N, C-alpha and C positions, 0 to 999 in steps of 0.2 A: 397090610392097614396094619398100624399099631393096636394093639389091645393091651389093655391099662386096667388095674384093679383098683375102681372107684366103685363101690356099690351104690345104691342108693339104699337107705335103709329107713325102716317106718320103727321111730322113737317109741310109739305104742306096741310094740311088741316086747318092747322091755320093762316100761312103766304099765303095762295091764297085761300082758301078755303071762300065760301059764310056763311050767317050769322048763319046756323044752323051745318055746320061742325065747324065751331070755337069753338060753344057753346058746341060741342060733346066732341072736343080737349079738350077744358079748364073742363070739368065737369070730362074727364076718366083721365087725369092727378091728380086733386084733389082728387077723389074717390081715386086714387092709393099710394097717397102720404101721405092721411090721412090712409090707410091701412095699406101698407106694407112697403111705402116709396121710392120705386124704379118703373121705368118702363123702357124700351127701346125706342129710335126712330128711325125711317129710314127719307131719303129724308131730313139731317140735315145742308146738304151745303159741306160736305167734300168728295173729290173724292177720288176713290181707289188708284189713280195713286200717292196724295199727301199723303194718310196712308202709301202705300206701300213704299215710298220715307222717310216718318218719320219713322218708323221702323227699317230700313237700317241704316238711322244716328245714332240711338238711340245704337243699337248693333256693330257698328263700335265707338262709345264713350266708351262704357262700355269695348271695347277690349283693349281698351289703357292700356297702363302697369300703374299699380297703382303710379308709382312715377310719371305719368303724370298729371293722374286725379288727386291726391293730389293737386297739385299747382293751382286748381279750388278749393279748399276748404276753406271756409276763418270762421273759428269757431264764431267770433263777429257777423255774421250775420244769427246765430240759423236757420242756412237750408236753408234759406230764398230766397236766390240766390246761384246758381253753385252748388258744388257736394259735396255730403256727405256720408262719408265714412261707407263699414259694421261696424255695431255692435254700431251705434249710437242711433236709432231710434226706441222704442218700444210703445207699446198699452200702454194705461193707465190703469194703476195698473199692469200691467205686469212685471215679475222678471227678463223676457230674452229679448234682443233687436229680432228684426224682422232679417229674414234672405236674408237683400237686401240691394242694395247701392243705391242713387240715383241723379238725378239733377235736379235742380229749376230753371224755367226761371219767372219773374215778368212784372208786367207790361210796357206796352211802351206808354210812355205820349208823344205824339208827336203832340199836340195841343197850346202848349204854358202854359198849365195848371201849377199853382203856385205848385201844388201837389205833381210835378216831385222832388222837394226838398225833400220831405217825403220818398221816394224811392229810396235803392241801387241801382245802377248800374244793367243791367245783364253783367254778363261774357261773353265774347268771346272763344269761343275753336278755338284758331288759329290753332291748327292741322287737323281740319275739318269745311273749311267756310260753306259746304253747310247744316251743322248741324244748325247751326246759323239761316240761312235762312229758313231752313224749321221748325224749333222748333217755330219762328216768324209768320210763317205763321198760323200754326196750332193753335197756343195761340189765333189769332187774330180773324180765322173762329170758333173756339168754343166757344170764348167770346161773338160774332154776337150771335150764335144761342141759348146762354144760356138767353142771355139777352132776346129773344122772349118766352123762356120757362117761364122766371120771368113774362111776360106779361100775360102769358094765367093761371098763378099763380093768379094772383094780381085779375084778373077775377074772376075766383074761387071764391078768399077770400073775395068777394064785395067790393074791392077795385078801385080805378080809374087805366085802364090799366097801364098808364106810371108810376104806384105807386115808384117802383125802379130803371127807369132809370138815374134822377141825382144821386140816391144812389151807383150805379155800375159803373158810368162813370168813368173813370180811377180809379176803384177799385185794393183792393189790392189781386187779381185775382194772380194764381199761377198755372202753368204748371209744373208737375212731370213726370219725363222718370225714371222709377224703373226698374232694375237689379235685378231678385231673382237669385242670383249666383248660380251655381253648387255644389251640393254637394255631395266631392267622399268617405268620407266616413262617412255616415249620423247615423250608430253606437257610431261615439263619441259627438252625438250633445247632449246637455241637454235637459232633457225629454219634456220640456214645447216648444221648438225653434219650429216655425213655421215661416212659409213666412210672414204673416202679421196678427197678433193677431188679436183677436174679438174686434172692435172698433167703433168709428160712427165719421164721418166726421164732424170738426170743422165749416166749410163756411155755405153759403147759399145752393147751390148746387152740386153737382160735376157730371161731362159728363167724361165719360171714353171712350175711343178707344179702343175696345174688348182688347184683349191681345193673346200673342203668344201661350198662353195655358190656360187648364183649372185651376181651381181652388176657383173662386172666389163664396162663399156662403152667404147667409141671412139667419138672426135667425127670424124664422117665430114668428106669435103670441102665437102660442102652442107650443114656446120654442123647434124648432126644425129647424135644418141648412137644407136649400136648393140651390142648388146649380143653380147659372146663367148660360144661357149661350144665348148670343145675337148671332143671323142670320148677315151670312156674314159682310159689315161692318156697321152693326148696332151701336148704342152707347148706354149707360145703364148711367140713370141718376137717380141720389139719392139725396134726402134730408139731407143737412145737419144739424147739431147742432144750431149754428145761427139761422136759416127759422125756426127750433123746436122752439126754442127760442121765438123769434118774433111771432110765432102764439099760445103762450101757448098749446102746446102739439099736436093742431089741426091739424098739418100735421108732422110725425113722421120721423126721424131721426133715422131709424134702422142699431142694431148691426149688422156687418158684418166683414170677414175674409178671408184669402187667403190661404188655405189648402197646407199641402206638399204631393206632388204627390208620387205615388208608389216609394219605394224603388229605383227601378231599371230606375226609369225617373229621381232620384235626381241629376244625373249628368248631366242633361240637366238645361239651362237656360232658364227662363222666363221673359218675358219683358210685362210692360204694363204701358199707358202715362194716368193719368188721369188731368183732369185739375179741380182746385178749385177755385170757382166763390166768390170772397170775397166783400164785398161791401167796400166804404171808410171806414176808421179807425174811421171816426168821427160818424158814422152813430149808431144813439141810437137803441140797441136792445132790449126796453121796450116793455113788451105785445102790440101785437094790442088792441085798444078797444072794437073792435069789435070780438074779443078771446075768453072776458073773462064775463062771467055769474055767476048766482049763483052755477050753477052745476059745473062750469069749474073755479074757482078762479084764481085770478094773483098767477102762480107757481115759477117767478122765480124777483129777484129783477132786477133792473135798471142797465145795463152798456152799453157801447159801443163797437162795433166791436172789436176797438184795445184794449182795454182794456181784452176785453174776449178772444182776440188772444194770447195775452202774457202770461195769465193766463194756456192756456191751450197748450204751446208751452213747459212750464216747465214742465205740465204733463207726458208729452211723451220724455222726456229728452233733447229737443232740444237746451234749454236754461238752 
């Protein structure tokens, strides 16, 4: 049996714990992110009622006719706001698009910050007023949980606890609602068609609110796929490429995928809502000096978060 270091951590131990509990939390997240790049967290601040409302609204949105959904697709935004139709996004180096469609909500700049001009406006779904309200609530609560997790990561890395605070305030984060649509004739699919091909996330960290079905798998160090199953309303958190790059590979952005279900279940939809926590586009991703030594020389060239995001959006076919 494969043993994988994906601990279940209680965020309360960091936000309200004593000195020892906070250190244990920071050490545990650092150890897991150095090893597998994944954890699950409980007591993250989102209540079950809100999560249930989110999934209800997401299902209602994707049940709208394609002609309605397509009104919310703006190709010039490269999938960064609104709707992206089926067949658009693929994993880096993949030949076949993922079997999904999705909606993306971006940053809400509400404090007069001039950075608002850098972001496209979020789209309002007129057919579903509650969709807009719930996705905004989820976005802001996951952003807050993510900021706390970055504080714990900063401590593990020997940085000031507030190292990321100004870099992610009004950052370019994205909430993505995904619909892995039903496949009624799976025998007609290309042989390599999957719900989400093997990939690494682009951002600093990803916070994933459960999913309506199994399917998420992580590639272990010994090159085996391991299914991740969160308990109840736990959130799955993983390292993205920006954080791996910043830490000169100390923290691991691990390859993961969403596999197809058994053929008998492919007629069923699957819904998933990840939050991709990004910094401001101006943040340098230059390797941290304290993550560089003679055994670990600098592995990456200097680049900003905005430049890196642009590069990656082109690789996955959105730009």
